[in-house]
N, C-alpha and C positions, 0 to 999 in steps of 0.2 A: 494659792493654786495647789491642787493635789497632784502629786507626781505618781504616775502609774508605771511600774516596771513592765518591760516588754513581756516577760513571762506571765505576768498577772493579768494581761488584757483578756477580755472575753474572746472566745474563738468564734469567728463568723464564717459560716460555710456558704459557698456559692450554691444556690439551689439548683442551678442548671447543670452542675457537674454530673449528677446521676443520669440526667437525660442524655447528655453527650456520651457517657459511657454506654448506655443502652443503645444509642444510635450506632456507635462503632461496633458493638457486638452484633447488631442486626445486619450491618453491612458485611461484616466478616462471615456471618452465617450465609448470607445471600451469595457471596463470592464462592463459598465452598459448595453450595448447592448447584450453582451454575456450572462449575467445573465438573461436578459429578453427573450432570444431565447432558453433557456435551454441548453446552451453550457458550463455549469459549468464543473469543473474537475470531471471526473467520480469517483464513489465510488469504492474503492478496496474491493472486497468481496470474500471470507470471510477474516476478519482480522486474522493474524497469529502471533504466537510467535515461534521462532526457538531457540533452545538451544542445548548444547551438553555436554557430559562428556567424559571420556577417551574411552568408548566403544560404545556409541550410540549418534545418533542425534534425537532430539525430536521436532516434529512439532505439535503445538496445534492450532486448528482453531475453531473460534466461529461460530457455525451453529445452532442457536436457532430455535426450531420449526421443525427441519428436522429429519426424521427418518433415520436410517442407510441404508435403502433401497433406499433413495433418493440421496445417494452419490455414486460417482465413484472415485476411487483412482488409479492412474497409476504412475509407475516409469519407466522412460526411461533415461538411462545414469545417469547424475547427476541432473535431473529435476523431481520433484514430481509435479503431476498435480491433483488438486482436482476439480471435476465437480459435478454439482447437479442441482436441480431445487427446487425453493421455490414457492409453489402454493399460490394463494390468499385465504384468509379465506372466507369461504362460509357464506354469511349473508342471513338470511331469509327475502325475500322480497326486496323492494327498500330501499336503504340506501343512505343517503346524508352525505358525509364526509366533515368535517370542516378542517381536516388536514390529510394527508396521507403520512407518511414518511417511512413506512416499504415497501421496494421494493420487488417485486416478479418477477419470471421468471428464465430462465436458467443462470447459472454462471459457470465460469471456472477460475481457478487461477493456474498459473505455478510458481513453487518456485525452484530457483536454490539452490541446497544444497552446503554447504561449503566444504564438503569432499566426497570422494568416499564411497559408501555404498554397503553392501551385499544385493542384491535384494531378496535372498531366505529367509531371516530372518525377513522381514518387517511385523509388526503387526499393526492393527488399531482397535480402539474402539470408540464408540460415547456414551457418558454418560452426561446427563443433558445439552445437547446443546453444548458440547465441544468435538470435534473430536481430538483424540490423536493418532498420528502416531509415532511409534518407529522404527527407522531405525538403524540396527547395522552397525558400521563402517566396511569397508573392512579391511582385515588384513594389507594391504599396507598403510592404513591411520592411523592405531593405533600407538601410541607411543611405541617405543621399548627401552628397557634398554640395553645398551651396556657396557659390562665390559671392563676395560682397563687391558691388560696383563702387568705384571710387571717384 
């Protein structure tokens, strides 16, 4: 039997390594171009928190700077829709921005609710830039206590 030392073995290259490197470079290039063309992932607005207890579903949305009259809320089936418009701040005269990260314009956010709700009891209030929508659960979605007959 011939003994071949580790250092004397022939070197075998994976033929796919170069293709994988080219694919990674193409993906990096595409990510760079997308960022330069403004094709970043869109911002989801407004950000929301959804929670529930035994009787209600609570939706809290951050809408700083918006008045309650700037908001429209609709409930259709199991989907809650929050629409509105954020207007740009009026600046006196010509202003040169160094950075402008606060977006403005019309927005719409549709939220699929986790359970059926009673549309007649929905309430909403906007305080300190936080919109709170309280949706009572439908009777069929509330937990029921069933007694076992003995």
